[in-house]
N, CA, C and O of each residue as an XYZ file, in Angstrom:
396
protein
N     -25.472    -23.245   -113.524
C     -26.167    -22.148   -112.894
C     -27.430    -21.817   -113.660
O     -28.436    -21.451   -113.052
N     -27.409    -21.932   -114.957
C     -28.569    -21.581   -115.757
C     -29.779    -22.427   -115.380
O     -30.910    -21.944   -115.422
N     -29.555    -23.663   -115.017
C     -30.639    -24.569   -114.674
C     -31.275    -24.202   -113.334
O     -32.461    -24.458   -113.123
N     -30.503    -23.607   -112.433
C     -30.974    -23.349   -111.074
C     -31.706    -22.017   -110.903
O     -32.296    -21.781   -109.848
N     -31.683    -21.149   -111.901
C     -32.340    -19.852   -111.790
C     -33.239    -19.612   -112.993
O     -33.099    -20.257   -114.032
N     -34.163    -18.674   -112.833
C     -35.054    -18.331   -113.933
C     -34.254    -17.714   -115.082
O     -33.163    -17.181   -114.881
N     -34.807    -17.796   -116.267
C     -34.129    -17.276   -117.455
C     -33.828    -15.792   -117.324
O     -32.757    -15.344   -117.733
N     -34.744    -15.028   -116.766
C     -34.514    -13.587   -116.621
C     -33.395    -13.305   -115.624
O     -32.605    -12.381   -115.820
N     -33.325    -14.096   -114.562
C     -32.259    -13.944   -113.574
C     -30.919    -14.286   -114.200
O     -29.931    -13.580   -113.996
N     -30.886    -15.365   -114.958
C     -29.660    -15.772   -115.637
C     -29.195    -14.665   -116.579
O     -28.011    -14.330   -116.612
N     -30.115    -14.106   -117.332
C     -29.774    -13.020   -118.268
C     -29.208    -11.816   -117.532
O     -28.275    -11.169   -118.006
N     -29.777    -11.522   -116.376
C     -29.301    -10.404   -115.562
C     -27.876    -10.662   -115.076
O     -27.026     -9.773   -115.137
N     -27.615    -11.871   -114.596
C     -26.276    -12.234   -114.133
C     -25.279    -12.165   -115.284
O     -24.173    -11.648   -115.129
N     -25.678    -12.688   -116.430
C     -24.804    -12.700   -117.592
C     -24.457    -11.272   -118.022
O     -23.306    -10.978   -118.343
N     -25.451    -10.392   -118.027
C     -25.222     -8.993   -118.398
C     -24.283     -8.321   -117.405
O     -23.412     -7.542   -117.793
N     -24.465     -8.626   -116.118
C     -23.613     -8.059   -115.068
C     -22.155     -8.475   -115.280
O     -21.238     -7.670   -115.121
N     -21.962     -9.725   -115.636
C     -20.611    -10.232   -115.868
C     -20.004     -9.575   -117.099
O     -18.876     -9.084   -117.052
N     -20.745     -9.567   -118.192
C     -20.205     -9.055   -119.455
C     -19.999     -7.547   -119.459
O     -19.056     -7.057   -120.080
N     -20.867     -6.801   -118.775
C     -20.776     -5.339   -118.849
C     -19.931     -4.714   -117.747
O     -19.388     -3.625   -117.931
N     -19.812     -5.382   -116.609
C     -19.152     -4.760   -115.460
C     -18.005     -5.584   -114.884
O     -16.871     -5.111   -114.805
N     -18.302     -6.806   -114.488
C     -17.330     -7.612   -113.745
C     -16.144     -8.025   -114.615
O     -14.997     -7.733   -114.277
N     -16.411     -8.689   -115.712
C     -15.329     -9.182   -116.572
C     -14.457     -8.062   -117.128
O     -13.233     -8.179   -117.090
N     -15.042     -6.978   -117.645
C     -14.183     -5.894   -118.156
C     -13.271     -5.284   -117.081
O     -12.124     -4.935   -117.357
N     -13.786     -5.163   -115.873
C     -12.978     -4.596   -114.781
C     -11.740     -5.455   -114.524
O     -10.618     -4.948   -114.512
N     -11.947     -6.740   -114.321
C     -10.833     -7.628   -113.982
C      -9.891     -7.835   -115.168
O      -8.685     -7.991   -114.978
N     -10.424     -7.837   -116.377
C      -9.579     -7.961   -117.567
C      -8.684     -6.728   -117.704
O      -7.492     -6.846   -117.988
N      -9.273     -5.535   -117.499
C      -8.508     -4.293   -117.607
C      -7.379     -4.249   -116.576
O      -6.293     -3.743   -116.861
N      -7.634     -4.775   -115.390
C      -6.624     -4.808   -114.328
C      -5.572     -5.888   -114.569
O      -4.518     -5.889   -113.932
N      -5.860     -6.805   -115.489
C      -4.904     -7.868   -115.789
C      -4.951     -9.043   -114.827
O      -4.006     -9.828   -114.761
N      -6.044     -9.171   -114.081
C      -6.171    -10.272   -113.134
C      -6.675    -11.516   -113.854
O      -7.625    -11.455   -114.634
N      -6.027    -12.642   -113.581
C      -6.474    -13.916   -114.130
C      -7.258    -14.670   -113.065
O      -7.187    -14.343   -111.881
N      -7.993    -15.663   -113.487
C      -8.776    -16.460   -112.548
C      -7.872    -17.111   -111.505
O      -8.177    -17.091   -110.312
N      -6.777    -17.679   -111.952
C      -5.866    -18.356   -111.025
C      -5.103    -17.368   -110.150
O      -4.680    -17.723   -109.049
N      -4.922    -16.147   -110.616
C      -4.180    -15.148   -109.856
C      -5.051    -14.229   -109.028
O      -4.548    -13.329   -108.356
N      -6.352    -14.448   -109.072
C      -7.286    -13.584   -108.355
C      -7.120    -13.716   -106.843
O      -7.044    -14.823   -106.310
N      -7.066    -12.581   -106.167
C      -6.925    -12.548   -104.709
C      -8.094    -11.785   -104.106
O      -8.764    -11.004   -104.780
N      -8.323    -12.028   -102.824
C      -9.420    -11.367   -102.113
C      -9.278     -9.846   -102.199
O     -10.278     -9.141   -102.333
N      -8.071     -9.345   -102.124
C      -7.863     -7.893   -102.168
C      -8.273     -7.308   -103.517
O      -8.690     -6.152   -103.584
N      -8.162     -8.092   -104.593
C      -8.598     -7.621   -105.902
C     -10.119     -7.449   -105.924
O     -10.641     -6.472   -106.461
N     -10.805     -8.406   -105.338
C     -12.269     -8.340   -105.287
C     -12.705     -7.190   -104.381
O     -13.635     -6.456   -104.714
N     -12.042     -7.034   -103.248
C     -12.374     -5.940   -102.333
C     -12.165     -4.589   -103.013
O     -12.965     -3.670   -102.840
N     -11.098     -4.476   -103.780
C     -10.829     -3.240   -104.520
C     -11.949     -2.969   -105.531
O     -12.384     -1.829   -105.689
N     -12.406     -4.010   -106.207
C     -13.512     -3.892   -107.153
C     -14.759     -3.359   -106.447
O     -15.403     -2.431   -106.936
N     -15.097     -3.946   -105.298
C     -16.266     -3.498   -104.544
C     -16.115     -2.040   -104.118
O     -17.048     -1.248   -104.257
N     -14.954     -1.693   -103.607
C     -14.713     -0.321   -103.145
C     -14.853      0.683   -104.279
O     -15.447      1.747   -104.107
N     -14.307      0.340   -105.433
C     -14.410      1.241   -106.584
C     -15.850      1.354   -107.070
O     -16.312      2.444   -107.407
N     -16.545      0.251   -107.106
C     -17.932      0.263   -107.583
C     -18.853      1.020   -106.632
O     -19.833      1.624   -107.068
N     -18.548      0.993   -105.346
C     -19.387      1.709   -104.379
C     -19.379      3.217   -104.603
O     -20.247      3.927   -104.095
N     -18.410      3.700   -105.355
C     -18.373      5.134   -105.686
C     -19.363      5.490   -106.793
O     -19.734      6.653   -106.952
N     -19.790      4.476   -107.562
C     -20.624      4.763   -108.735
C     -21.977      4.060   -108.761
O     -22.855      4.437   -109.537
N     -22.154      3.047   -107.925
C     -23.426      2.315   -107.914
C     -23.955      2.206   -106.487
O     -23.241      2.490   -105.525
N     -25.186      1.799   -106.366
C     -25.796      1.623   -105.044
C     -25.219      0.387   -104.360
O     -24.817     -0.568   -105.025
N     -25.181      0.410   -103.045
C     -24.659     -0.749   -102.295
C     -25.328     -2.072   -102.669
O     -24.678     -3.118   -102.675
N     -26.600     -2.029   -102.975
C     -27.305     -3.259   -103.341
C     -26.720     -3.874   -104.613
O     -26.706     -5.097   -104.759
N     -26.243     -3.047   -105.523
C     -25.608     -3.559   -106.744
C     -24.328     -4.308   -106.400
O     -24.032     -5.343   -106.997
N     -23.578     -3.795   -105.452
C     -22.335     -4.459   -105.037
C     -22.651     -5.801   -104.389
O     -21.904     -6.764   -104.558
N     -23.736     -5.867   -103.659
C     -24.154     -7.142   -103.073
C     -24.455     -8.149   -104.182
O     -24.114     -9.326   -104.066
N     -25.090     -7.688   -105.251
C     -25.355     -8.577   -106.390
C     -24.057     -8.998   -107.080
O     -23.909    -10.157   -107.469
N     -23.124     -8.069   -107.232
C     -21.822     -8.418   -107.815
C     -21.163     -9.517   -106.989
O     -20.620    -10.481   -107.527
N     -21.222     -9.349   -105.666
C     -20.601    -10.345   -104.780
C     -21.242    -11.715   -104.978
O     -20.542    -12.724   -105.062
N     -22.550    -11.751   -105.050
C     -23.251    -13.028   -105.222
C     -22.825    -13.718   -106.518
O     -22.595    -14.927   -106.539
N     -22.725    -12.953   -107.580
C     -22.340    -13.517   -108.876
C     -20.892    -14.000   -108.855
O     -20.597    -15.103   -109.315
N     -19.996    -13.183   -108.326
C     -18.581    -13.568   -108.251
C     -18.415    -14.809   -107.378
O     -17.686    -15.733   -107.737
N     -19.089    -14.826   -106.240
C     -19.002    -15.964   -105.324
C     -19.463    -17.251   -106.009
O     -18.796    -18.280   -105.909
N     -20.595    -17.196   -106.699
C     -21.120    -18.384   -107.377
C     -20.193    -18.823   -108.513
O     -19.984    -20.019   -108.719
N     -19.646    -17.868   -109.242
C     -18.737    -18.207   -110.344
C     -17.485    -18.911   -109.816
O     -17.021    -19.890   -110.402
N     -16.949    -18.410   -108.714
C     -15.760    -19.034   -108.134
C     -16.088    -20.394   -107.510
O     -15.251    -21.297   -107.503
N     -17.283    -20.532   -107.000
C     -17.728    -21.825   -106.466
C     -17.754    -22.866   -107.595
O     -17.338    -24.011   -107.419
N     -18.248    -22.437   -108.743
C     -18.259    -23.327   -109.908
C     -16.836    -23.609   -110.391
O     -16.535    -24.725   -110.816
N     -15.970    -22.614   -110.329
C     -14.576    -22.784   -110.745
C     -13.873    -23.821   -109.869
O     -13.021    -24.563   -110.357
N     -14.216    -23.880   -108.595
C     -13.658    -24.907   -107.711
C     -14.161    -26.279   -108.143
O     -13.395    -27.237   -108.245
N     -15.454    -26.350   -108.393
C     -16.069    -27.618   -108.782
C     -15.454    -28.177   -110.056
O     -15.321    -29.392   -110.201
N     -15.083    -27.310   -110.969
C     -14.508    -27.735   -112.238
C     -12.977    -27.710   -112.220
O     -12.335    -27.835   -113.264
N     -12.405    -27.549   -111.040
C     -10.973    -27.602   -110.783
C     -10.190    -26.531   -111.567
O      -9.069    -26.772   -112.015
N     -10.798    -25.356   -111.721
C     -10.101    -24.226   -112.343
C      -9.326    -23.432   -111.297
O      -8.309    -22.808   -111.603
N      -9.821    -23.462   -110.050
C      -9.143    -22.817   -108.922
C      -9.240    -23.744   -107.723
O     -10.043    -24.677   -107.708
N      -8.417    -23.479   -106.722
C      -8.405    -24.342   -105.533
C      -9.184    -23.766   -104.368
O      -9.514    -24.484   -103.424
N      -9.485    -22.458   -104.427
C     -10.241    -21.854   -103.333
C     -11.114    -20.723   -103.858
O     -10.846    -20.149   -104.914
N     -12.157    -20.415   -103.108
C     -13.057    -19.323   -103.455
C     -12.616    -18.085   -102.670
O     -13.000    -17.901   -101.515
N     -11.811    -17.246   -103.311
C     -11.280    -16.073   -102.614
C     -12.366    -15.054   -102.280
O     -12.146    -14.176   -101.445
N     -13.519    -15.153   -102.908
C     -14.630    -14.252   -102.578
C     -15.108    -14.492   -101.150
O     -15.698    -13.600   -100.541
N     -14.867    -15.672   -100.613
C     -15.267    -15.974    -99.237
C     -14.418    -15.203    -98.233
O     -14.815    -15.044    -97.078
N     -13.266    -14.730    -98.659
C     -12.363    -13.994    -97.763
C     -12.631    -12.491    -97.776
O     -12.007    -11.742    -97.024
N     -13.547    -12.053    -98.619
C     -13.834    -10.626    -98.773
C     -14.986    -10.235    -97.867
O     -16.023    -10.896    -97.837
N     -14.792     -9.158    -97.133
C     -15.865     -8.631    -96.304
C     -16.641     -7.627    -97.143
O     -16.308     -6.442    -97.179
N     -17.666     -8.107    -97.810
C     -18.417     -7.246    -98.722
C     -19.179     -6.162    -97.990
O     -19.613     -5.191    -98.610
N     -19.350     -6.302    -96.705
C     -20.143     -5.337    -95.955
C     -19.323     -4.226    -95.312
O     -19.889     -3.215    -94.896
N     -18.034     -4.382    -95.223
C     -17.207     -3.380    -94.539
C     -17.425     -1.989    -95.119
O     -17.768     -1.063    -94.384
N     -17.234     -1.830    -96.405
C     -17.411     -0.530    -97.036
C     -18.887     -0.136    -97.096
O     -19.220      1.046    -97.000
N     -19.765     -1.117    -97.254
C     -21.195     -0.810    -97.335
C     -21.696     -0.150    -96.059
O     -22.444      0.826    -96.112
N     -21.289     -0.677    -94.925
C     -21.736     -0.102    -93.659
C     -21.223      1.326    -93.492
O     -21.952      2.195    -93.013
N     -20.004      1.566    -93.874
C     -19.440      2.914    -93.772
C     -20.231      3.875    -94.657
O     -20.596      4.967    -94.220
N     -20.491      3.476    -95.882
C     -21.222      4.350    -96.809
C     -22.648      4.588    -96.322
O     -23.131      5.720    -96.336
N     -23.313      3.532    -95.897
C     -24.683      3.698    -95.415
C     -24.730      4.586    -94.178
O     -25.641      5.400    -94.031
N     -23.756      4.435    -93.294
C     -23.686      5.275    -92.089
C     -23.483      6.730    -92.470
O     -24.143      7.619    -91.932
N     -22.565      6.972    -93.400
C     -22.276      8.353    -93.802
C     -23.472      9.006    -94.489
O     -23.652     10.221    -94.405
N     -24.288      8.202    -95.165
C     -25.470      8.740    -95.805
C     -26.510      9.197    -94.784
O     -27.338     10.063    -95.070
N     -26.456      8.607    -93.594
C     -27.406      8.976    -92.534
C     -27.056     10.299    -91.863
O     -27.922     10.942    -91.270
N     -25.799     10.709    -91.953
C     -25.356     11.940    -91.291
C     -25.817     13.178    -92.010
O     -25.523     14.291    -91.574
């Protein structure tokens, strides 16, 4: 992934993983092999209470790419991030903000 993006983008992704994504899943006790779509959806739902929807979209992109790489390296058999509807909660929140 580092080769495919600019250094600043890579640094941003790395910071996102180290400061937000990894600590969340580690605290919950989720392993890479045990990760389910509902765990990711729960992460998005919880984060939507504290960050802007655009941040959750970035989290999704990073998680999706990481799991895509995990498939390529045979660490997991499927990308469970593909089963998550990242927009379901976003649309509700954006709609409620308009009211």
